[in-house]
VEXDOTOR-306819 format. One record per atom (N, C-alpha, C, CB): x, y, z; residue in one letter; atom name; chain; residue number from 1. Coordinates in steps of 0.05 Angstrom, whole numbers, plus 5000, padded with zeros to 4 digits. Each point is the difference from the previous one (the first is absolute). Glycine has a CB too. Example, Ala and Ser with C-alpha at 12.3 -4.5 7.8 and 13.67 -1.06 7.14 Angstrom:
# VEXDOTOR-306819
x	y	z	rest	atom	kette	nr
5264	4886	5156	a	N	A	1
4982	5024	5000	a	CA	A	1
5018	5024	5000	a	C	A	1
4962	4977	5025	a	CB	A	1
5031	5044	4961	s	N	A	2
5016	5024	5001	s	CA	A	2
4985	5022	5014	s	C	A	2
5024	4987	4957	s	CB	A	2
This chain:
# VEXDOTOR-306819
x	y	z	rest	atom	kette	nr
4842	4608	6172	m	N	A	1
5013	5015	4992	m	CA	A	1
5000	5007	4963	m	C	A	1
5023	4984	5050	m	CB	A	1
4966	5034	4939	r	N	A	2
5002	5005	4976	r	CA	A	2
5022	5004	4977	r	C	A	2
4968	5012	5025	r	CB	A	2
5034	4980	4955	a	N	A	3
5018	5003	4979	a	CA	A	3
5008	5033	5000	a	C	A	3
4977	4956	4971	a	CB	A	3
5048	5045	5010	c	N	A	4
5000	5027	4989	c	CA	A	4
4988	5010	4981	c	C	A	4
5031	4995	5012	c	CB	A	4
4961	5027	4983	a	N	A	5
4981	5006	4988	a	CA	A	5
5007	5012	4965	a	C	A	5
4978	5006	5054	a	CB	A	5
5046	4993	4953	d	N	A	6
5015	5013	4971	d	CA	A	6
5014	4971	4990	d	C	A	6
5015	5059	5017	d	CB	A	6
4981	4924	4999	r	N	A	7
5010	4977	4986	r	CA	A	7
4975	4973	5001	r	C	A	7
5055	5018	5015	r	CB	A	7
4925	4994	4984	e	N	A	8
4973	4974	4993	e	CA	A	8
5004	4994	4971	e	C	A	8
4958	5018	5033	e	CB	A	8
5038	5004	4949	e	N	A	9
5002	4978	4977	e	CA	A	9
5030	4981	4990	e	C	A	9
4961	5037	4983	e	CB	A	9
5057	4971	5031	t	N	A	10
5020	4977	4992	t	CA	A	10
4999	4981	5023	t	C	A	10
5033	5029	4972	t	CB	A	10
4945	4971	5048	l	N	A	11
4995	4979	5018	l	CA	A	11
4987	4980	4984	l	C	A	11
4998	5028	5040	l	CB	A	11
4979	4985	4941	l	N	A	12
4987	4981	4987	l	CA	A	12
5009	4992	4972	l	C	A	12
4966	5016	5028	l	CB	A	12
5059	4996	4965	l	N	A	13
5003	4988	4977	l	CA	A	13
5017	4981	5011	l	C	A	13
4991	5035	4966	l	CB	A	13
5025	4963	5054	d	N	A	14
5018	4981	5002	d	CA	A	14
4984	4973	5002	d	C	A	14
5034	5032	5020	d	CB	A	14
4945	4977	5005	v	N	A	15
4979	4968	5002	v	CA	A	15
4988	4989	4978	v	C	A	15
4985	5013	5041	v	CB	A	15
5008	5006	4941	y	N	A	16
4988	4991	4975	y	CA	A	16
5031	4984	4986	y	C	A	16
4953	5046	4994	y	CB	A	16
5071	4955	5013	g	N	A	17
5016	4992	4984	g	CA	A	17
5009	5024	4974	g	C	A	17
4976	4950	5017	g	CB	A	17
5007	5073	4978	e	N	A	18
5014	5017	4980	e	CA	A	18
5015	5026	5006	e	C	A	18
4965	4980	4977	e	CB	A	18
5048	5014	5040	l	N	A	19
5022	5020	5006	l	CA	A	19
5021	4997	4980	l	C	A	19
4992	4999	5049	l	CB	A	19
5009	5029	4945	p	N	A	20
5031	5001	4971	p	CA	A	20
5016	4993	5018	p	C	A	20
4997	5040	4962	p	CB	A	20
5023	4944	5021	p	N	A	21
5031	4982	5013	p	CA	A	21
5017	5029	5014	p	C	A	21
5010	4951	4952	p	CB	A	21
4987	5080	5030	g	N	A	22
5017	5021	5012	g	CA	A	22
4992	5013	5024	g	C	A	22
5012	5006	4959	g	CB	A	22
4965	4987	5053	d	N	A	23
4988	5011	5028	d	CA	A	23
5003	4988	5017	d	C	A	23
4973	5016	4986	d	CB	A	23
5033	4951	5005	r	N	A	24
5003	4981	5018	r	CA	A	24
5023	5004	5026	r	C	A	24
4983	4974	4957	r	CB	A	24
5042	5035	5038	p	N	A	25
5021	5002	5016	p	CA	A	25
4985	5026	5021	p	C	A	25
5047	4982	4960	p	CB	A	25
4950	5033	5030	a	N	A	26
4985	5029	5022	a	CA	A	26
4984	4991	5015	a	C	A	26
4996	5033	4970	a	CB	A	26
4983	4940	5022	w	N	A	27
4977	4991	5011	w	CA	A	27
5008	4982	5023	w	C	A	27
4975	5004	4957	w	CB	A	27
5045	4984	5032	e	N	A	28
5012	4980	5027	e	CA	A	28
5012	5012	5019	e	C	A	28
5010	4966	4976	e	CB	A	28
5003	5053	5027	r	N	A	29
5014	5024	5017	r	CA	A	29
4984	5010	5013	r	C	A	29
5029	5011	4975	r	CB	A	29
4942	5001	5008	h	N	A	30
4974	5011	5026	h	CA	A	30
4999	4975	5017	h	C	A	30
4964	5033	4971	h	CB	A	30
5029	4947	5018	l	N	A	31
4990	4979	5013	l	CA	A	31
5020	4991	5024	l	C	A	31
4974	4987	4955	l	CB	A	31
5054	5012	5046	d	N	A	32
5010	4992	5015	d	CA	A	32
5002	5030	5022	d	C	A	32
5021	4953	4966	d	CB	A	32
4960	5070	5031	a	N	A	33
5008	5021	5020	a	CA	A	33
4973	5000	5013	a	C	A	33
5039	5030	4975	a	CB	A	33
4944	4961	5010	c	N	A	34
4961	5010	5005	c	CA	A	34
4988	4977	5006	c	C	A	34
4991	5036	4963	c	CB	A	34
5010	4964	5068	s	N	A	35
4985	4971	5005	s	CA	A	35
4967	5003	4996	s	C	A	35
5038	4986	5037	s	CB	A	35
4955	5034	4950	a	N	A	36
4972	5006	5007	a	CA	A	36
4988	4988	4969	a	C	A	36
5007	5050	5038	a	CB	A	36
5019	4955	4941	c	N	A	37
4996	5002	4973	c	CA	A	37
5006	4965	4995	c	C	A	37
5017	5062	4989	c	CB	A	37
4999	4923	5028	r	N	A	38
5002	4973	5001	r	CA	A	38
4982	4980	5014	r	C	A	38
5038	5017	4994	r	CB	A	38
4943	4994	5020	g	N	A	39
4988	4987	5011	g	CA	A	39
4969	5002	4986	g	C	A	39
5037	5003	5040	g	CB	A	39
4960	5022	4948	e	N	A	40
4980	5000	4974	e	CA	A	40
5006	4985	4981	e	C	A	40
4992	5039	5005	e	CB	A	40
5031	4958	4987	r	N	A	41
5005	4985	4979	r	CA	A	41
4991	4965	5014	r	C	A	41
5044	5044	4975	r	CB	A	41
4962	4952	5037	q	N	A	42
5004	4967	5015	q	CA	A	42
4971	5000	4991	q	C	A	42
5038	4994	5052	q	CB	A	42
4940	5022	4969	r	N	A	43
4972	4999	5005	r	CA	A	43
4985	4996	4965	r	C	A	43
5005	5036	5052	r	CB	A	43
5007	4982	4932	l	N	A	44
4986	4996	4974	l	CA	A	44
5006	4975	4981	l	C	A	44
4999	5050	5003	l	CB	A	44
5032	4941	5000	m	N	A	45
5004	4975	4993	m	CA	A	45
4989	4967	5005	m	C	A	45
5029	5035	4999	m	CB	A	45
4963	4972	5033	q	N	A	46
4979	4977	5015	q	CA	A	46
4979	5007	4986	q	C	A	46
5014	4994	5049	q	CB	A	46
4966	5025	4950	v	N	A	47
4978	5003	4980	v	CA	A	47
4997	4992	4984	v	C	A	47
4999	5021	5007	v	CB	A	47
5018	4984	4967	l	N	A	48
5003	4988	4972	l	CA	A	48
4999	4980	5003	l	C	A	48
5021	5024	4981	l	CB	A	48
5005	4959	5032	k	N	A	49
5002	4974	5002	k	CA	A	49
4976	4980	5010	k	C	A	49
5045	5017	5006	k	CB	A	49
4935	4997	5010	a	N	A	50
4975	4993	5009	a	CA	A	50
4976	4991	4977	a	C	A	50
5016	5034	5039	a	CB	A	50
4985	4989	4950	v	N	A	51
4987	5006	4980	v	CA	A	51
5006	4989	4972	v	C	A	51
4993	5035	5030	v	CB	A	51
5029	4954	4971	r	N	A	52
5014	4985	4974	r	CA	A	52
4982	4966	5014	r	C	A	52
5068	5035	4984	r	CB	A	52
4932	4959	5035	e	N	A	53
5000	4973	5013	e	CA	A	53
4969	4996	4997	e	C	A	53
5044	5003	5038	e	CB	A	53
4941	5019	4969	a	N	A	54
4965	4996	5003	a	CA	A	54
4989	5002	4972	a	C	A	54
4994	5024	5049	a	CB	A	54
5024	4994	4931	m	N	A	55
4983	5000	4972	m	CA	A	55
5022	4996	4980	m	C	A	55
4959	5035	5014	m	CB	A	55
5049	4941	4976	p	N	A	56
5013	4994	4983	p	CA	A	56
4999	5005	4970	p	C	A	56
5001	4977	5034	p	CB	A	56
5010	5032	4953	a	N	A	57
4998	5014	4978	a	CA	A	57
4984	4984	4979	a	C	A	57
5041	5023	5012	a	CB	A	57
4933	4985	4975	p	N	A	58
4985	4985	4984	p	CA	A	58
5016	4984	4974	p	C	A	58
4964	5035	5016	p	CB	A	58
5026	4946	4977	a	N	A	59
5013	4985	4974	a	CA	A	59
4984	5012	4975	a	C	A	59
5013	4951	5026	a	CB	A	59
5014	5061	4952	i	N	A	60
4982	5012	4976	i	CA	A	60
5008	4990	4982	i	C	A	60
4992	5037	5012	i	CB	A	60
4989	4954	4961	l	N	A	61
5011	4982	4979	l	CA	A	61
5020	5020	4981	l	C	A	61
4954	4964	5001	l	CB	A	61
5059	5023	4991	p	N	A	62
5021	5016	4980	p	CA	A	62
4981	5020	4983	p	C	A	62
5038	4957	4994	p	CB	A	62
4941	5033	4993	e	N	A	63
4980	5009	4984	e	CA	A	63
4988	5025	5011	e	C	A	63
4993	4955	4985	e	CB	A	63
5004	5049	5039	e	N	A	64
4984	5016	5017	e	CA	A	64
5024	5020	5004	e	C	A	64
4962	4965	5025	e	CB	A	64
5063	5027	4985	t	N	A	65
5016	5019	5009	t	CA	A	65
5013	5016	4974	t	C	A	65
5008	4970	5044	t	CB	A	65
4989	5016	4921	k	N	A	66
5008	5012	4983	k	CA	A	66
4978	5027	4992	k	C	A	66
5029	4951	4989	k	CB	A	66
4951	5034	5015	a	N	A	67
4970	5019	4994	a	CA	A	67
4999	5027	5024	a	C	A	67
4969	4949	4983	a	CB	A	67
5036	5043	5038	l	N	A	68
4999	5017	5018	l	CA	A	68
5023	5027	4998	l	C	A	68
4979	4955	5026	l	CB	A	68
5044	5030	4959	q	N	A	69
5026	5024	5005	q	CA	A	69
4992	5012	4970	q	C	A	69
5050	4973	5035	q	CB	A	69
4939	5020	4944	q	N	A	70
4990	5015	4978	q	CA	A	70
4982	5018	5003	q	C	A	70
5010	4968	4981	q	CB	A	70
4962	5030	5034	s	N	A	71
4989	5018	5010	s	CA	A	71
5014	5022	5022	s	C	A	71
4968	4965	4987	s	CB	A	71
5049	5025	5023	l	N	A	72
5014	5028	5023	l	CA	A	72
5020	5014	4977	l	C	A	72
5005	4972	5059	l	CB	A	72
5004	5018	4928	t	N	A	73
5010	5018	4978	t	CA	A	73
4985	5020	4986	t	C	A	73
5024	4966	4994	t	CB	A	73
4964	5016	4995	r	N	A	74
4978	5023	4981	r	CA	A	74
4991	5024	5014	r	C	A	74
4979	4961	4976	r	CB	A	74
5007	5033	5055	s	N	A	75
4999	5021	5018	s	CA	A	75
5018	5016	5004	s	C	A	75
4979	4977	5015	s	CB	A	75
5045	5014	4990	w	N	A	76
5022	5018	5009	w	CA	A	76
4998	5018	4977	w	C	A	76
5031	4968	5027	w	CB	A	76
4977	5019	4949	m	N	A	77
5005	5014	4974	m	CA	A	77
4984	5023	4999	m	C	A	77
5011	4960	4978	m	CB	A	77
4974	5038	5020	g	N	A	78
4969	5012	4986	g	CA	A	78
5001	5019	4981	g	C	A	78
4980	4995	5040	g	CB	A	78
5019	5034	4966	d	N	A	79
5005	5008	4978	d	CA	A	79
5030	5007	4993	d	C	A	79
4954	5011	5003	d	CB	A	79
5066	4981	5008	r	N	A	80
5022	5009	4997	r	CA	A	80
5012	4993	4975	r	C	A	80
5001	5003	5045	r	CB	A	80
4990	4959	4954	s	N	A	81
5003	4994	4972	s	CA	A	81
4995	5005	4974	s	C	A	81
5001	4983	5024	s	CB	A	81
4978	5035	4976	k	N	A	82
4993	5017	4981	k	CA	A	82
5016	5024	4994	k	C	A	82
4962	4982	5011	k	CB	A	82
5046	5022	4972	p	N	A	83
5006	5033	4981	p	CA	A	83
4977	5011	5009	p	C	A	83
5026	4990	4952	p	CB	A	83
4988	5041	5051	w	N	A	84
4972	5024	5009	w	CA	A	84
4995	4993	4965	w	C	A	84
5015	5054	5051	w	CB	A	84
4984	4954	4922	w	N	A	85
4983	5003	4993	w	CA	A	85
4981	4972	4983	w	C	A	85
5028	5048	5007	w	CB	A	85
4973	4934	5014	h	N	A	86
4989	4972	4998	h	CA	A	86
4964	5010	4992	h	C	A	86
5043	4970	5044	h	CB	A	86
4949	5049	4977	g	N	A	87
4976	5007	5003	g	CA	A	87
4988	5023	4983	g	C	A	87
5010	4981	5042	g	CB	A	87
5011	5022	4941	l	N	A	88
4985	5030	4977	l	CA	A	88
4976	4993	4982	l	C	A	88
5049	5020	4991	l	CB	A	88
4945	4960	4998	l	N	A	89
4991	4992	4980	l	CA	A	89
4966	4994	5015	l	C	A	89
5054	4981	4973	l	CB	A	89
4942	5022	5046	f	N	A	90
4975	4988	5008	f	CA	A	90
5001	4974	5006	f	C	A	90
4981	5027	4975	f	CB	A	90
5036	4963	5036	g	N	A	91
5001	4965	5007	g	CA	A	91
5007	4987	4973	g	C	A	91
4958	4998	5040	g	CB	A	91
5049	5008	4930	i	N	A	92
5007	4986	4982	i	CA	A	92
5021	4990	5002	i	C	A	92
4978	5019	4980	i	CB	A	92
5031	4957	5007	s	N	A	93
5027	4984	5001	s	CA	A	93
5021	5022	4982	s	C	A	93
4976	4941	5002	s	CB	A	93
5040	5060	5006	l	N	A	94
5021	5017	4983	l	CA	A	94
5019	4979	4988	l	C	A	94
5000	5044	5032	l	CB	A	94
4993	4931	4966	r	N	A	95
5018	4979	4981	r	CA	A	95
5004	5010	4973	r	C	A	95
4982	4960	5023	r	CB	A	95
4994	5049	4961	p	N	A	96
5000	5001	4976	p	CA	A	96
5008	5032	4997	p	C	A	96
4966	4957	4991	p	CB	A	96
5051	5055	5027	l	N	A	97
5013	5029	4998	l	CA	A	97
5018	5005	4982	l	C	A	97
4995	5002	5039	l	CB	A	97
5031	4984	4962	p	N	A	98
5015	4990	4986	p	CA	A	98
4991	4994	4962	p	C	A	98
5013	4983	5056	p	CB	A	98
4974	5003	4949	a	N	A	99
4983	4992	4970	a	CA	A	99
4988	5021	4988	a	C	A	99
4988	4958	5014	a	CB	A	99
5000	5057	5000	l	N	A	100
4987	5026	4992	l	CA	A	100
5015	5013	4997	l	C	A	100
4968	4999	5016	l	CB	A	100
5049	5011	4997	a	N	A	101
5020	5020	4998	a	CA	A	101
5020	5004	4968	a	C	A	101
4998	4989	5058	a	CB	A	101
5007	4976	4943	t	N	A	102
5018	4992	4970	t	CA	A	102
4978	5002	4979	t	C	A	102
5037	4963	5019	t	CB	A	102
4936	5036	4982	a	N	A	103
4989	5000	4979	a	CA	A	103
4993	5027	4987	a	C	A	103
4988	4957	5016	a	CB	A	103
5018	5068	5009	c	N	A	104
4990	5030	4996	c	CA	A	104
5033	5011	4985	c	C	A	104
4956	5009	5052	c	CB	A	104
5064	4974	4954	l	N	A	105
5026	5011	4994	l	CA	A	105
4994	4996	4968	l	C	A	105
5037	4987	5048	l	CB	A	105
4961	4984	4947	v	N	A	106
4996	4995	4975	v	CA	A	106
4987	5017	4977	v	C	A	106
5001	4965	5026	v	CB	A	106
4972	5041	4989	l	N	A	107
4981	5019	4984	l	CA	A	107
5003	5027	4998	l	C	A	107
4970	4971	5010	l	CB	A	107
5054	5036	5007	v	N	A	108
5013	5025	5003	v	CA	A	108
5014	5008	4976	v	C	A	108
5004	4992	5047	v	CB	A	108
5009	4981	4953	v	N	A	109
5026	4998	4984	v	CA	A	109
4991	4998	4968	v	C	A	109
5028	4974	5042	v	CB	A	109
4947	5008	4953	m	N	A	110
4986	4997	4972	m	CA	A	110
4995	5022	4994	m	C	A	110
4981	4963	5002	m	CB	A	110
5006	5050	5015	g	N	A	111
4989	5033	4989	g	CA	A	111
5020	5021	4988	g	C	A	111
4967	4998	5038	g	CB	A	111
5055	5003	4984	w	N	A	112
5022	5019	4981	w	CA	A	112
5012	4986	4976	w	C	A	112
5015	5024	5042	w	CB	A	112
4988	4947	4951	f	N	A	113
5015	4999	4979	f	CA	A	113
4981	4997	4979	f	C	A	113
5037	4982	5023	f	CB	A	113
4934	5021	4978	t	N	A	114
4982	4998	4981	t	CA	A	114
5001	5039	4998	t	C	A	114
4967	4941	5011	t	CB	A	114
5028	5073	5008	l	N	A	115
4993	5028	4992	l	CA	A	115
5028	5009	4979	l	C	A	115
4967	5013	5051	l	CB	A	115
5062	4972	4959	q	N	A	116
5018	5004	4985	q	CA	A	116
4998	4990	4972	q	C	A	116
5021	5003	5039	q	CB	A	116
4963	4977	4958	w	N	A	117
4996	4994	4971	w	CA	A	117
4985	5017	4987	w	C	A	117
5004	4959	5007	w	CB	A	117
4979	5044	5007	v	N	A	118
4970	5027	4983	v	CA	A	118
5020	5016	4998	v	C	A	118
4945	5002	5023	v	CB	A	118
5070	5011	4993	q	N	A	119
5007	5028	4993	q	CA	A	119
5020	5001	4980	q	C	A	119
4989	5015	5044	q	CB	A	119
5033	4963	4949	t	N	A	120
5015	4994	4990	t	CA	A	120
4982	5003	4963	t	C	A	120
5029	4971	5054	t	CB	A	120
4954	5012	4946	r	N	A	121
4977	4995	4978	r	CA	A	121
4990	5030	4996	r	C	A	121
4983	4946	5015	r	CB	A	121
5013	5068	4997	s	N	A	122
4987	5024	4998	s	CA	A	122
5017	5021	4981	s	C	A	122
4979	4989	5047	s	CB	A	122
5054	5012	4966	r	N	A	123
5007	5010	4987	r	CA	A	123
5020	4995	4970	r	C	A	123
4984	5014	5045	r	CB	A	123
5012	4958	4951	t	N	A	124
5008	4999	4976	t	CA	A	124
4973	5002	4980	t	C	A	124
5043	4972	5018	t	CB	A	124
4941	5038	4991	r	N	A	125
4970	5001	4987	r	CA	A	125
4995	5033	4992	r	C	A	125
4978	4956	5032	r	CB	A	125
5041	5061	4977	t	N	A	126
4992	5030	5003	t	CA	A	126
4992	5015	4976	t	C	A	126
5030	4999	5035	t	CB	A	126
4990	4986	4949	v	N	A	127
4995	5018	4971	v	CA	A	127
4977	4983	4989	v	C	A	127
5053	5019	4986	v	CB	A	127
4924	4999	5002	p	N	A	128
4981	4991	4982	p	CA	A	128
5000	4991	4967	p	C	A	128
4985	5028	5036	p	CB	A	128
5005	4950	4963	e	N	A	129
5009	4988	4970	e	CA	A	129
4977	5027	4993	e	C	A	129
5013	4930	4994	e	CB	A	129
4993	5066	4979	p	N	A	130
4988	5019	4971	p	CA	A	130
4972	4996	5012	p	C	A	130
5034	4990	4948	p	CB	A	130
4955	4989	5040	q	N	A	131
4969	4996	5004	q	CA	A	131
4989	5007	5022	q	C	A	131
5003	4970	4976	q	CB	A	131
5013	5032	5051	e	N	A	132
4990	5008	5024	e	CA	A	132
4999	5027	5009	e	C	A	132
5012	4961	5008	e	CB	A	132
5006	5049	4972	k	N	A	133
5002	5032	5000	k	CA	A	133
4973	5012	4983	k	C	A	133
5060	4998	5001	k	CB	A	133
4933	4984	4983	v	N	A	134
4981	5016	4979	v	CA	A	134
4979	4995	5020	v	C	A	134
5016	4991	4944	v	CB	A	134
4970	4989	5075	m	N	A	135
4981	4990	5015	m	CA	A	135
5006	5014	5024	m	C	A	135
4992	4958	4977	m	CB	A	135
5033	5061	5029	v	N	A	136
5004	5019	5021	v	CA	A	136
4984	5025	4995	v	C	A	136
5045	4980	5010	v	CB	A	136
4963	5018	4960	s	N	A	137
4992	5021	4986	s	CA	A	137
4963	5013	5004	s	C	A	137
5044	4976	4968	s	CB	A	137
4952	4999	5021	d	N	A	138
4969	5003	5000	d	CA	A	138
4989	5002	5014	d	C	A	138
4999	4986	4978	d	CB	A	138
5010	5003	5046	l	N	A	139
4987	4999	5023	l	CA	A	139
5002	5027	5015	l	C	A	139
5008	4951	5000	l	CB	A	139
5011	5067	4999	e	N	A	140
5003	5030	5005	e	CA	A	140
4979	5008	4982	e	C	A	140
5052	5005	5012	e	CB	A	140
4939	4998	4962	v	N	A	141
4978	5006	4984	v	CA	A	141
4974	5000	5012	v	C	A	141
5025	4984	4967	v	CB	A	141
4983	4985	5038	l	N	A	142
4970	4999	5018	l	CA	A	142
4997	5008	5025	l	C	A	142
4994	4967	4979	l	CB	A	142
5017	5035	5029	e	N	A	143
4998	5016	5034	e	CA	A	143
4999	5028	4997	e	C	A	143
5031	4968	5026	e	CB	A	143
4976	5040	4953	n	N	A	144
5001	5027	4992	n	CA	A	144
4979	5010	4982	n	C	A	144
5046	4995	5007	n	CB	A	144
4940	4989	4986	l	N	A	145
4971	5003	4979	l	CA	A	145
4985	5014	5011	l	C	A	145
4998	4962	4982	l	CB	A	145
4998	5046	5041	d	N	A	146
4975	5028	5007	d	CA	A	146
5018	5020	5003	d	C	A	146
4960	4979	5028	d	CB	A	146
5062	5022	4974	l	N	A	147
5013	5026	5001	l	CA	A	147
5004	5011	4974	l	C	A	147
5021	4989	5040	l	CB	A	147
4979	4991	4932	l	N	A	148
4999	5004	4970	l	CA	A	148
4973	5005	4997	l	C	A	148
5037	4973	4985	l	CB	A	148
4939	5024	5022	e	N	A	149
4974	5007	4991	e	CA	A	149
5002	5027	5015	e	C	A	149
4973	4951	4994	e	CB	A	149
5031	5054	5031	e	N	A	150
4997	5027	5009	e	CA	A	150
5015	5024	4979	e	C	A	150
4998	4976	5052	e	CB	A	150
5022	5008	4942	m	N	A	151
5027	5025	4982	m	CA	A	151
4982	4996	4973	m	C	A	151
5065	4988	5022	m	CB	A	151
4925	4995	4967	d	N	A	152
4983	5010	4973	d	CA	A	152
4972	5022	5010	d	C	A	152
5013	4945	4972	d	CB	A	152
4975	5050	5053	d	N	A	153
4978	5013	4999	d	CA	A	153
5017	5034	5012	d	C	A	153
4957	4948	5009	d	CB	A	153
5061	5056	4999	i	N	A	154
5014	5020	4995	i	CA	A	154
5010	5016	4980	i	C	A	154
5001	4981	5028	i	CB	A	154
5008	5004	4961	e	N	A	155
5003	5007	4970	e	CA	A	155
4976	5012	4983	e	C	A	155
5032	4964	5003	e	CB	A	155
4949	5024	5002	k	N	A	156
4978	5004	4984	k	CA	A	156
4986	5029	5011	k	C	A	156
4995	4944	4989	k	CB	A	156
5012	5056	5041	v	N	A	157
4986	5025	5003	v	CA	A	157
5027	5030	4997	v	C	A	157
4956	4968	5038	v	CB	A	157
5063	5018	4963	v	N	A	158
5013	5020	4989	v	CA	A	158
5007	5014	4974	v	C	A	158
5008	4983	5031	v	CB	A	158
4977	4993	4948	q	N	A	159
4989	5001	4966	q	CA	A	159
4983	5022	5004	q	C	A	159
4998	4947	4981	q	CB	A	159
4979	5056	5039	v	N	A	160
4976	5001	4998	v	CA	A	160
5010	5042	5013	v	C	A	160
4969	4927	5007	v	CB	A	160
5039	5071	5005	v	N	A	161
5014	5024	5006	v	CA	A	161
5016	5017	4989	v	C	A	161
4994	4980	5026	v	CB	A	161
5017	5006	4967	d	N	A	162
5018	5014	4973	d	CA	A	162
4987	5008	4983	d	C	A	162
5032	4976	5002	d	CB	A	162
4941	5009	4991	q	N	A	163
4985	5016	4971	q	CA	A	163
4989	5020	5007	q	C	A	163
4990	4966	4977	q	CB	A	163
4998	5033	5047	r	N	A	164
4983	5021	5015	r	CA	A	164
5017	5029	4997	r	C	A	164
4977	4961	5038	r	CB	A	164
5046	5038	4964	d	N	A	165
5021	5017	5008	d	CA	A	165
5001	5010	4965	d	C	A	165
5030	4973	5052	d	CB	A	165
4968	5009	4933	i	N	A	166
5009	5009	4973	i	CA	A	166
4966	5014	4994	i	C	A	166
5050	4955	4981	i	CB	A	166
4944	5044	5018	v	N	A	167
4963	4997	4992	v	CA	A	167
4993	5031	5020	v	C	A	167
4985	4928	4998	v	CB	A	167
5025	5077	5025	l	N	A	168
4998	5030	5006	l	CA	A	168
5022	5013	4994	l	C	A	168
4971	4994	5033	l	CB	A	168
């Protein structure tokens, strides 16, 4: 006779000693009432006992145990140990990232203060000195020299036209 189909998982957990303590009272009541599950449990316990006697657990050195434990922990953790953004920079280590961010922040602050300093210096020198006024005036004359030469030509043309008007 086979064990109850809905109780197979509970049966295996009990045989291997992994049944949760909260499930044990209900399971024991079922075993008292069900001879098929009781017989299957007894048969599985005998098989496990025979296997343990025939094949004792191998002796493992403590160093091997530690190495195996670390290997299993790494494989179980896998990608869960790394944050989602870890692979964003093509596998480059992100350890220097805080230092890089701090350096950028310092550069931005220094640039801002430098810009403020330059603007205050330019505001203090908005009124040109007399010598600079002369230079600016001379510069304007030089820039408009072509215009002045054209005006001279126009004046000559006007004089010639005026003289012709008088003669006629």
